[in-house]
N, C-alpha and C positions, 0 to 999 in steps of 0.2 A: 085324107088329102094332104100332100106335103105342103109345108109352110115355107114361103120364101124367106131367106135370111137377109138382114140389112148390113150394108157395109158403106161407111162414109156417106150415109143418106141415100144410098142406092139399094134396091132390092136385088138379091142374087137368087137365081133358081137353085133348087136343092142340089142338083148335080154340080153346079159351079161352086156352091158353098162347100161341098164335100172336098172337091179338088183344092180349093183355096186353103181350107183348114189343114188338109193332109200335107200340102206343100209347105206351109208355114211351120207345121209341127215336125215333120219327118226330115225335110231337107234343110230348112232354115234354123231349126232348133229353137223355135220361139215357144214360150210357155203358153199353156192353155188360157191363163188369165189374160195375156196380151191378145190372143186370138179372139177371146170373147169380147174384148173392148173393140177390136177392129171390126168385128161382125155385128156388134151391138146385141149379142145374145149372152145367155148365161154360160158359165164354164161347164155345167152339166150337159147343155145342148152341144157344146163343142166336143165333149167326150162322145156323145152320140154320133156326131158327124165322123169322128175318127174311127169309131167302131164300125160304122156303116161302110167307110172307105175300105176297110180290110175285108168285110163280109162280101161286098159286091165286086171286089177285084180291082178297085181303084189303086190299091196299094199292095205290092208284093214284097215281102221282106225276106231276104236271103242272108244268112249268117255264114261267114267263111273267114278263115285265117288269111292274112295278106299273102302268106307264102303258098296258099293253095292246098295245104294239108287237109285231109278229109276227117273232120271231127266226128261225124256220125258213124263212119265205119270203125274208127278207132274206139269209140265208146262201145260199139257192138262187140268188138273183139275182146275188150277187157271184161265185159259183162258175161260173155259166153265161155271164156276160157280162164286159165289160171294166170294169164298175163297181168302184170301190174300196170303196164303202159303199152300203148301202140301208137306208132307214127305211120300214117297211111298217106303215101304220096299219090298224086293224080296219075291216072293211066297215061303212059306215053309210048311211043314206039320203042321197041325192045332195045335198039342201039343206044338210046339216050338214058335208059333206066338206071344203069349202074352209077352214072354220074349224079343223077337226082337222089338216089338212095344214099350215096356217100355224103352229099351236101346236107341231107336231112339228118344223118347221123352226126356229122360235124356240128350242126346247129344244136342238136340235143346235148352234146358234150359241152359246148360253149355255155348253154343256158343252165346246165344242172351241176357241173363239177365245181367244187370249191377248193380253196388252197390246201385243205387237209386230205383231199381225196388221193387215192393211188389208182392210176389207170393202167389196166392191162390191155394189150393189143396183140392180136395174132399176126403172123406173117402173111404176105400175099398182096394181091392187087387191091383188095378192099381197103386194107390199112393204108396203102400208098395213096389211094384216091381220097380217103378221109383226111389224111395229112395235108394233101393239096387243097382241100376245100375248107379247112379250118383256119380261121384268121386270128382267133383269140382262144386261149385255153388256160385254165387255172387248175393246178394239181401239184402235189408235192413230189410225185415220182411217176415215171412211165416205165412199165415192165413189159418186155417182150415175152410172150407166153408160149411160143413154139420155137423150135429151131428153124433153120432156113429151109424153106420149101421152094417150089418152082419160082424162079426169077427170070423174067423175059425182058425184051427190049423196052416194054412199056412200064416196067416195074423196077424201081430202084431196090437196092439191098434193104431188107427189113431192118437191119442194124442202123443204116443211114436214116431210114424213115423215123425210127424211134428217137434217134439222136436229134433229128430236125424238130420233132414235136417237143422234145425236152428243151431245146433252145427257145422255141416259141413260148413255152410256159415258164421257163426258168426252173424246171423241175430236174431232179436227178434221173438219170437213165440207167436201166438195167437190161443190157442186151444178152442174147444167147448166141455164142459163137460155136455153133454145132449144126449138123444136118438135122432135118426134121424127123427122120425115121432111121433106125439102125436095124441090124440083122436079127438081134435078139433082145428080149426084155432085159436080161442081165447086163448087156452092153449099154443099153440106154440108161440103166440105173447107174452104171459106173460113170458114164459121161456126165450125168446130172449131178454126180457127187464131186466132180472136179472143182477145185476152189473157185475159179472164175465163173463157172456156170452155177455152182451151188449158191453163190451170193444172190443170183437172180431167182433161182428156184425157191429160196427161203422167202422171197417177197410174194410168191403166189398166194399164200394164205392171208396176206394183208391187203390184197387188191379189193377196192370198194366198187369199182366199175370195170367191167370187162367188155371189150368190143370185139366181135368176131363175125365172120361171114357164115351164112348157112349154105352149105354146098351140097348139091346133088352128087351122089357117089358115082361119078364117071370121069373119064379122062379129061373132058373139056372143063369141068367145073371144080373138081377137087384136086388141089395140089398134092395131097397125100396119096391119092389114087395114082397119080402120075409117077410117084416115086416107088411104087410097088413092082416087084417082079411078077411074072406070069403065074408061078405056083401060088404065091401069096394071094393074088387076085382071084384065082380059081377057088381057093378055100374061103375067102371072104364073101365071094358072090353067092356061095351056098346059103349064107345068112341073109341075103337079099337086103343089104342096107339101103335105106331111102335117103339118108342124110349123113353128112360128116360135119362135126363141130370140133375144130382144132384137134383132130385125131380120134375123137369119140364118135363111134358109128351108131346110128339109130335105125331101128326098123320103122315101118310106116306107122305103127301104133305108138311110137315114142319110146319103146323099150330099147335099152342099151344092148347092143350085140357085139360079139367078137372083142371082149375086153383084152384078150391076149395081144391083139393088134395095137390097141391104145398103149399098152405097156411097152411096146417097142418104140413109141413116139417120144421124142425129146420135146415134151409139151406138158402143159397143165393136165393132170389126170382128172378123170370124171368126178370123183368124190370131192376134189378141191374146187372144181368148176361149180358144182352144185351148191357149194357153201358161199360163193361170191354174192354179196347183197344185190347187185344189179348187173345182170348179164344182158348185154345188148346184142341181139341177133339181127343180122342184116341179110335179106334175101327177097328176091322178087322176079317176076317174069314167069311165063308159062312153064319154062323148063325147071323152075324151082318150086312149083306148087306143092308137090308131094314132100319135098324136103322141108319146106317151111311148115307144113302140116305136122310132120314128124317132130320137128323142133318144138312146136307149140305143145304138142301132146306130151313131150318128154318132161316138161316142167323145168328144164335146164335154162330156159330163156325167160327173163323177167320183162324185158322191153323189146318189142318187135318193131323193126323198121322195114316196111314193105310197100307194095303198090296196091291200088284199088282192086285189080282183078285177082291178085293173090289173096287179098283179104276176103273177097267174096267166095273164093274157093274154100278157104279154111272155114268160114262161117257155114257154108253149105254142108261140110263134112262133120262138123262138131255136133 
């Protein structure tokens, strides 16, 4: 038989006592000792009321970040894959997702970079959106890691984006004044050896954090795809790339394919990318599911910024 609790000389029913104790403890932040005095019972019995409040559903506790990032899915990704970190944004309509991912990536850079870090950033819309979303940044240098790829009305020049981020952080900037892909590997090598560009290329091996988009290999999502002629695309499509990471092409199982294409790119090469301590890959939305999966399987990405549905897809395939 339940025992009524006493408060201020009045008896409370068991249910009322549970609600009172739970409200005082969880909402008001009052210590158990104070609640025991208010109810006229021992602290041990207060603990029993609080436990019963949880067991019987009087109290429901939900833990979440104020920014809405999904901690549980992030933990599942890092425990099931080789990822060191995962940032999982809530699922939104597709049109809003790119902005949300860019803001999450910008927040990660703000929280984790320090004054001695060297930041590498690829060209393209993702870099542009991150730059717009980032309000504070600490690093010693910002390095453009690809030549200029597709630039449209919504995307400023990557050189200007890098320069603006450098102004924001007070860091030195290392731009690349060259196209993203050339006709042959030897021509790309010659261009990267030119003094103005070689200065930037020499910085590639010193980058501590690299930020890049994970692109599906098609005309809509990969800027490098858009720069290829038809014979090149025909040869590359025989390898069935699932993802493109700053010119490195990946099969769905994460294996690097068509290295001869990457050698034609004025970009950080695959072996240098693999050596960067923290490679932040950004990708989400249904159209990017298999590309993100390939990037995770490749081991080239240390930190993944994605959305809940894409995280679920990757977890189901691992």
